[in-house]
C-alpha positions in Angstrom: 5.2 -10.0 -1.8 6.7 -7.5 0.7 8.2 -4.1 -0.1 9.4 -1.1 1.8 6.5 1.3 1.9 5.8 4.5 3.8 4.3 8.0 3.6 6.3 11.0 4.8 3.9 13.3 6.7 4.6 16.5 8.5 3.4 18.4 11.5 3.0 21.5 9.4 3.9 23.1 6.1 7.6 24.1 5.9 8.8 21.2 8.0 11.1 20.0 5.3 9.2 17.1 3.8 10.7 17.4 0.3 14.3 17.6 1.6 13.9 14.6 3.8 12.0 12.7 1.1 14.9 13.3 -1.4 17.4 12.2 1.2 15.6 9.0 2.2 14.9 8.1 -1.5 18.6 8.6 -2.4 19.8 6.8 0.8 17.7 3.8 -0.1 18.9 3.9 -3.7 22.5 4.0 -2.6 21.8 0.6 -0.9 20.8 -0.8 -4.3 17.1 -0.5 -3.6 14.9 0.6 -6.5 12.7 3.4 -5.2 9.3 4.4 -6.8 8.4 8.0 -5.6 4.9 9.4 -5.3 3.5 12.8 -4.3 0.3 13.2 -2.3 -1.6 16.0 -3.9 -1.4 18.0 -7.2 2.1 19.4 -6.9 4.3 19.5 -10.0 7.5 20.7 -8.5 8.2 18.2 -5.8 7.8 15.4 -8.3 10.7 16.8 -10.3 12.9 16.7 -7.1 11.9 13.0 -6.6 13.0 12.2 -10.1 16.3 13.8 -9.4 16.7 11.6 -6.3 15.6 8.3 -7.9 15.7 8.5 -11.6 12.1 7.4 -11.8 9.0 9.4 -12.6 7.2 10.5 -9.5 3.4 10.0 -9.6 0.7 12.2 -8.1 -1.8 10.5 -5.8 -4.8 12.8 -5.3 -8.2 11.8 -3.9 -9.9 15.0 -5.2 -8.6 14.7 -8.8 -9.3 10.9 -9.0 -11.3 8.1 -7.6 -9.9 5.9 -4.7 -9.9 3.0 -7.1 -7.7 4.9 -9.6 -5.3 6.0 -6.9 -4.9 2.4 -5.7 -4.3 1.2 -9.2 -1.7 3.9 -9.8 0.1 3.0 -6.6 0.1 -0.7 -7.5 1.1 -0.3 -11.1 4.1 2.0 -10.5 5.1 0.3 -7.3 5.1 -3.2 -8.7 8.4 -2.7 -10.5 10.2 -1.2 -7.4 11.6 -2.5 -4.2 10.4 0.5 -2.2 7.5 2.9 -2.5 7.9 6.3 -0.9 5.2 8.9 -0.8 5.8 12.5 0.1 2.8 14.0 1.8 1.2 17.4 1.4 1.0 20.3 3.9 0.4 19.1 7.4 -0.6 15.5 8.0 -4.3 16.2 8.5 -4.7 19.1 6.1 -7.0 18.4 3.2 -9.2 20.1 0.7 -12.3 19.7 3.0 -11.0 19.7 6.6 -8.9 16.5 6.5 -10.5 14.9 3.4 -7.8 14.4 0.8 -5.0 14.8 3.4 -1.8 12.8 3.7 -3.4 10.9 6.5 -6.3 10.0 4.2 -4.0 8.7 1.6 -1.9 6.7 4.1 -5.1 5.0 5.5 -6.5 4.4 2.0 -3.3 2.5 1.1 -2.8 1.1 4.6 0.7 2.5 4.8 2.8 3.5 7.8 3.7 7.2 8.3 7.1 8.6 9.1 6.6 12.0 10.7 8.8 15.0 9.9 8.7 17.5 12.7 10.3 21.0 12.6 12.2 21.1 15.8 13.5 24.7 15.6 12.6 26.5 18.8 11.1 23.5 20.5 12.5 20.7 22.7 10.6 18.5 25.2 7.4 20.3 24.4 7.3 18.4 21.1 5.8 15.5 23.1 2.2 16.8 23.1 2.5 17.6 19.4 3.6 14.0 18.7 0.9 12.6 21.0 -1.7 14.5 19.1 -0.5 13.5 15.6 -0.3 9.9 16.8 -3.7 9.7 18.4 -5.9 12.1 16.4 -7.1 9.5 14.0 -7.4 5.9 15.3 -6.1 3.4 12.9 -3.4 5.6 11.3 -0.1 3.8 11.6 2.7 6.1 12.9 6.0 4.3 12.2 8.2 6.9 13.8 9.5 10.5 13.7 12.5 12.3 12.1 13.3 15.7 13.6 14.4 18.4 11.2 16.3 21.7 12.0 18.0 20.2 15.1 20.7 22.4 16.6 22.8 19.9 18.5 23.0 16.3 19.8 21.8 17.6 23.2 18.8 19.2 21.5 18.0 15.9 19.8 18.3 13.9 23.0 15.5 16.0 24.5 13.4 15.5 21.4 14.0 11.8 21.5 13.0 11.6 25.2 9.8 13.4 24.4 9.0 11.0 21.6 9.7 8.0 23.8 7.4 9.4 26.5 4.4 9.4 24.1 5.2 6.1 22.5 6.6 7.3 19.1 9.8 5.8 17.8 12.5 8.3 17.1 14.3 7.5 13.9 16.9 10.3 14.0 17.3 13.9 12.9 18.7 16.3 10.4 20.8 19.2 11.4 19.9 22.8 11.0 22.2 23.9 8.2 21.5 26.2 5.2 23.2 23.7 2.9 20.6 21.2 3.7 17.6 23.3 2.6 16.2 23.7 -0.9 15.9 27.3 -1.9 12.4 28.8 -2.2 11.7 30.6 -5.5 8.6 31.7 -7.5 5.7 29.3 -7.1 7.5 27.1 -4.6 10.7 25.1 -4.2 13.5 25.8 -6.6 13.5 24.0 -10.0 16.3 26.1 -11.5 18.4 23.8 -13.7 21.6 25.5 -12.4 20.8 24.1 -8.9 22.3 20.6 -9.0 19.6 18.4 -7.5 21.6 15.2 -8.1 24.5 16.5 -5.9 21.9 17.9 -3.4 20.2 14.5 -3.1 23.6 12.9 -2.3 24.4 15.7 0.3 21.1 15.1 2.1 21.5 11.3 1.9 25.0 11.4 3.4 23.8 13.7 6.2 20.9 11.3 7.0 23.0 8.2 6.9 25.0 9.6 9.8 22.0 10.8 12.0 19.0 8.7 10.8 18.5 5.0 11.3 17.9 3.9 7.7 18.0 0.2 8.6 15.3 0.7 11.2 13.1 2.5 8.7 13.6 -0.4 6.3 12.6 -3.0 9.0 9.6 -1.3 10.4 8.2 -0.1 7.0 8.5 -3.4 5.1 5.0 -4.9 4.6 2.9 -6.8 2.2 2.4 -5.0 -1.2 -1.3 -5.0 -2.3 -1.4 -5.5 -6.0 -4.5 -4.5 -8.1 -5.5 -5.5 -11.6 -3.8 -3.0 -13.9 -5.9 -1.0 -16.3 -5.7 -2.1 -20.0 -7.0 0.8 -22.0 -7.8 0.2 -25.6 -5.9 2.2 -28.3 -8.4 4.5 -30.2 -6.6 6.1 -33.0 -3.5 7.2 -34.9 -3.6 11.0 -34.4 -0.6 13.2 -34.3 -0.6 14.8 -30.8 1.9 17.5 -29.9 2.9 18.5 -26.4 5.0 21.5 -25.3 7.9 20.5 -23.1 10.9 22.7 -22.2 12.1 25.1 -19.5 8.9 27.1 -19.7 6.3 24.3 -20.1 6.7 21.2 -18.0 3.8 21.0 -15.5 1.7 18.0 -16.6 0.4 14.8 -15.1 2.1 11.7 -16.4 -1.2 9.8 -16.6 -2.7 12.6 -18.8 0.1 11.9 -21.3 -0.5 8.2 -21.1 -4.2 8.8 -21.9 -3.3 10.9 -24.9 -1.1 8.0 -26.2 -4.3 5.9 -26.6 -5.4 8.3 -29.3 -2.2 8.4 -31.3 1.5 9.2 -31.2 2.6 11.9 -28.8 5.5 14.1 -29.9 7.1 16.8 -27.7 8.4 20.2 -28.9 9.8 23.4 -27.5 8.2 26.8 -27.9 11.5 28.3 -26.8 14.0 26.4 -29.0 12.0 25.1 -32.0 10.9 27.4 -34.8 7.9 25.6 -36.2 5.1 23.5 -34.8 5.3 19.9 -36.0 2.4 18.5 -38.0 -0.3 17.9 -35.5 -4.0 17.0 -35.0 -4.1 18.2 -31.4 -1.8 20.6 -29.5 -1.5 20.5 -25.7 0.2 23.5 -24.1 0.6 22.6 -20.4 1.5 24.9 -17.5 5.0 25.7 -16.3 7.1 28.8 -15.9 6.6 31.0 -19.0 6.9 34.0 -16.8 10.6 33.1 -16.2 11.3 32.9 -19.9 9.3 35.8 -21.4 12.2 37.3 -23.4 13.0 34.0 -25.1 9.4 33.2 -25.9 8.8 36.7 -27.3 12.0 36.5 -29.4 10.9 33.2 -31.1 8.5 35.0 -33.6 8.5 32.0 -36.0 7.2 29.6 -33.5 4.4 32.0 -32.3 3.4 32.6 -36.0 3.4 28.9 -36.6 1.1 28.2 -33.6 -1.1 31.2 -34.5 -1.6 29.9 -38.0 -2.4 26.4 -36.7 -5.1 27.9 -34.4 -6.6 30.2 -37.1 -6.9 27.2 -39.4 -9.1 25.3 -36.9 -6.4 23.4 -35.1 -7.5 21.8 -31.8 -5.7 23.1 -28.7 -5.9 22.7 -24.9 -3.8 25.4 -23.1 -3.5 25.2 -19.3 -2.2 28.0 -17.1 1.2 28.7 -18.6 -0.1 27.5 -22.0 -2.9 30.0 -21.8 -0.4 32.8 -20.9 1.6 31.9 -24.0 -1.6 32.2 -26.2 -2.5 35.6 -24.8 -1.9 38.9 -26.5 0.8 40.0 -24.0 2.2 39.6 -20.5 3.1 42.4 -18.2 5.8 41.3 -15.8 6.4 42.3 -12.1 8.4 45.4 -13.3 5.6 46.6 -15.6 7.4 45.6 -18.8 5.2 44.2 -21.6 6.1 41.1 -23.7 4.2 40.1 -26.8 2.8 36.6 -26.8 1.2 34.4 -29.6 -2.0 36.6 -29.6 -4.4 33.7 -30.2 -6.6 34.7 -27.3 -7.9 38.3 -27.2 -6.9 38.7 -23.6 -3.9 40.1 -21.7 -2.1 38.8 -18.6 -0.4 40.6 -15.8 2.0 39.5 -13.1 2.2 43.0 -11.6 0.9 43.2 -8.0 -1.2 40.1 -8.1 -1.9 37.6 -5.3 -1.7 33.8 -5.4 -4.7 32.0 -6.7 -4.8 28.5 -5.3 -7.3 25.7 -5.1 -9.1 22.6 -6.4 -11.6 23.1 -9.2 -14.6 21.1 -10.5 -15.5 21.9 -14.1 -18.9 21.1 -15.5 -18.7 21.0 -19.3 -21.7 21.9 -21.6 -22.4 18.1 -22.1 -22.8 17.7 -18.3 -19.5 15.8 -17.9 -17.5 16.8 -14.8 -13.8 17.3 -14.8 -11.5 18.0 -11.8 -8.4 20.1 -11.7 -6.2 22.5 -9.7 -5.2 26.2 -10.0 -2.0 27.6 -8.7 -0.7 30.8 -10.2 0.7 34.3 -9.4 -0.7 36.0 -12.6 -4.1 37.5 -13.5 -6.2 37.3 -16.6 -7.4 40.8 -17.4 -11.0 41.4 -18.4 -12.0 40.9 -22.0 -13.8 38.6 -24.5 -13.6 34.9 -25.2 -15.0 33.5 -21.9 -17.3 30.5 -22.6 -20.1 30.8 -20.1 -21.4 27.3 -20.9 -18.8 25.9 -18.6 -19.4 26.1 -14.8 -16.5 26.1 -12.4 -16.8 25.2 -8.7 -14.3 25.1 -5.8 -13.7 22.1 -3.5 -16.6 23.3 -1.3 -19.0 23.2 -4.3 -19.2 27.0 -4.6 -19.3 28.7 -7.9 -16.0 30.5 -8.6 -14.8 33.0 -11.2 -12.2 30.8 -12.9 -12.8 31.3 -16.6 -12.8 28.8 -19.5 -11.8 30.6 -22.7 -12.8 29.3 -26.1 -11.9 30.6 -29.6 -12.9 28.3 -32.4 -11.2 24.9 -31.4 -8.9 26.5 -28.8 -9.8 25.9 -25.1 -7.7 27.7 -22.5 -7.9 28.0 -18.7 -5.8 28.5 -15.6 -7.0 25.1 -14.4 -4.7 22.0 -14.7 -7.3 19.4 -15.6 -6.7 15.7 -14.7 -8.2 13.1 -17.1 -5.9 10.2 -16.3 -8.7 8.1 -14.7 -11.4 8.8 -17.4 -12.3 6.9 -20.5 -13.0 10.2 -22.2 -10.9 13.4 -22.6 -12.2 16.9 -21.7 -11.9 17.9 -25.3 -13.0 16.4 -28.7 -10.4 14.2 -30.4 
């Protein structure tokens, strides 16, 4: 079976991968092609843009968080019901968590996929040749299908870029003009996810622009190849528990495979800490990350919901709270302007967003039972010193060095800044 398959890789961060990914996905969809999107790495925001462009859940492919076998199985399982599989890469093509390990190039080679390069052409013309030559030849065996130039000022500018590509044996597939309307706004932790920004219309705008300056048919022809199917996992259901997951404007950063794993243990029900007033009857509560810092007044105003969750926790309820979920369970949050907002006060700790730097990186967590779990941190807030840290958990970065990421535990409540991935494990990182 043959399918359209490619990974979109970039010469550097900020080249416009997400914009071009949305445009290509929508352009293919407008041809009646069913597109399955993927994201290389742990990013939660780009996957939402992919969903807007295709109407299908975008799946994270990450060689640090999961095994190679699990990654291949994910790609095969989700891709099997689509006509095209499009992966948006992460950072620069060869940037990984350990030099180039875990990079977009790593993923492309693992899945034997062609790479469409995205090169930021602002302030460069024929000198792009050596850049393309290096990207093409740096790792033997990596298949470079062609290049799309972004931020191109004119047709004359593009002709110089195209000549440079031809000189080093890279197929030029077209370009996207340098226009502010063709850029996704940058806000907070990354690209905009504001619901007022109409991503459906934006995807159409980018697709229309690409249809006039990018050779979509050539991409289809050179990126159609045999689809490697793997045996799908058939996990065994394990119980009939009531599992409750927070999902609304403030809490929406979670891995789809984590939710699928939870469904093996019972029925998963979603609720909103912003809009609902009472926690549904539950045996396990999962509070994932998101943007609670953008909704502090609404969260604070919903006293009934906070009281309901507080009562559940004090009565021995089981909880996993990650990043934004941990912020919600704290005593209070100080925003960037120094204003304090009361939170659920389950954890005896406070959070500040005032004058803090970005904390970013992969994490390996070693639990008290010796089991290892992998995850990722990405936040612009800080947990202030206090009690409740569980020193029986050890946390390491991607280099294997001990780091100061805390695992908090109060009774049956586990909280951390780390977004843990358990989608490829037969066990969960908590007791159900």
